[in-house]
N, C-alpha and C positions, 0 to 999 in steps of 0.2 A: 576704617573703610573697605581695605584690601581683605582684612579678616573677614567681614560680614561676606563680602563677594565670594569668598573663596568657600566658604560654608554654603552658600547658596548653589554653588557651582559641584559641589560635592552631592548636594542634594538632589540636584538635578542628573547627573552623573547615575547616582545609584538608583534612581528611580528608572532612568532608560534602560539600566541592566534589569531591574525586576520585570520591566514590562515585555522582556522577551522569554521569561521562563515561565514555565508552569507553575500551577498554584502549589504551596507546600504540599498540601495532601493529596495532589493528584498521583495516579497510579504510574510508575515510570514506563517510558515506551522500552518493550522488549529490545535487547540488542539486534535479536534476527529480524525485528520490523526497521528498526534504524538503519539496518544496512541496505535497504531499498533507496535510502535517500540519494538523488542524484539524476542521472539520465541515463537510460538505456535504449538500444535499438537491436531488433532481431528479426528472426522468421520463425513461423511455425505453421501450425494447422488449426482449424476451427471446422470440425465436424467433417473432417477429410480434405479441406479446401485450404489451398497454401495462401500465407497473408505474411506481409510484413507488418511490423509492428515497433511503435515508439512509446515507452513511459519514462514518464519524468514524477519523482517522488519528493516530498518537500514537507517540512514540519508546519502544522498550523496550530490554532487555539494556544498561541503563546508556547508552543513548544509540547503540548501536553499529547498529540496525536501527530500521525502522518497521513496526508493525502497523497494519493497517487492517481496522477492522470494517464491513460491508456488509449492510444487511435490506433487503428489497423486498418489496411485495405487488401481487398483480394488480388493476389498476383496477377491473375487472369483478368481482372474486372477493376482498376483502380477507382473506378465509380463505387464499389460495393464497399462503403466504409463502416466502421464500428467506432464508437467511443463509449468509454466507463471511467467512472470516478469512483475510487475506491478510498476509505478511509479505515485506519488501523490504530488501535491504541491498547495500553496495558491495562488489566485489570488486577484488583489485588491477588496476590499468591494465596492461594487455598493452604490451611495449617498443615504443614508438612509436605509440602508439596515441592519437588525438584525442579518443576518447569514453569514460564510465565505464562500466563494465559492473557489471550488476546481477543479482543471483542472488534468488530470491523461492519462497514456498512457498503453494501454494492448498490449503484445507479448506475444505468447506462442507456445508449441511445434508445432503446426500445421503451423507455418513460417509466412512469411513476409504477405501473402496474406489475413492473418484474423488479423492482428494489427489493433488498432484502438486507437483513441484519445477519451478521456470522459470529461465530465462536469458534476459538482454535487454541492452540498451543505453540509454544517455541520448541525447535529441536536442536540439536549441534548443529546441525548444517543450516538450518534456515526456521521455516514454521509453517503450518497449517491452519487453514480455516474453512469453515464448512458454514455455507448459506443454504439453508432450508427454504424449498418451495412447496406447494401443494402434492406433487407427483413426485419429486426425486430431489434429493439433496446434492449440491455442487460442492466437490472436495476440491480446494485449492492447496497446492502443494507446491512452494516456494523454496528453493535450495540456489546455495549460494557455493562457488568455487573460486575461488579468487575474485578478478572482475568478470566473471560469469556468472549467470543468472539463469536457471531454469523455472519456468511455470508450467505446472502440469494440472489440468483441471479434469476430474472425473464425476461422470452422473451414478450416484448410489441410490439404488433403490428402496423401499422399505424392507425388502430382506437382505438388503447389505451388499448385492451384488452391484460390482462397480463396471462401467464400460467408458472408454476413452472417450471426451470431450473436445478438448483443446489442448495443446504443447506447445511452449516456446522457448527458443534459445536465446539468452542476449548475451551482449556485450556492453561494458560500460561504455560509454561516451560524453563527449563533452555537450554541455547543456547549450541550446541555442537561445536567443532572444524570444521575450514571451509573446513577440508575434509573428513566430515562426508557425507556419500553417499546418505542420503536420497533423 
């Protein structure tokens, strides 16, 4: 009797462990993307407008990808708010490649017409990912230094010229409850 109960408990525990891991054939999340996991707060500028910003990043889809929620507001006008939902995942390494390739998705409070897919790659100190839009590509450069994070976005035109769009500096912070209105 106890033997059957023990076997049943082991099956349940094994099933519970597997339920939280990515599929066996899933491309691993690059370490540079996993480093985002947790909560961050900071300040920055968007098109020369000073803002405060909070991000929370966490694993999704059984640990196969990372989701990031960003919420910001203008310092001069706290009612001027913005939100974005980003998703990042690894893709298989190309033969002979020494970098991890990254895929992503951008959705924000401007709605579905401004959603975009992205492609990028890891670097020793972070990762870059580019989202293509009809007029410009937006290159996102994520860089880590200890518990500090920078996120710079430049608009790149069809000729390759870049101009600053947004820049943020963050520090790691304790995560708050899911009901936090940030």
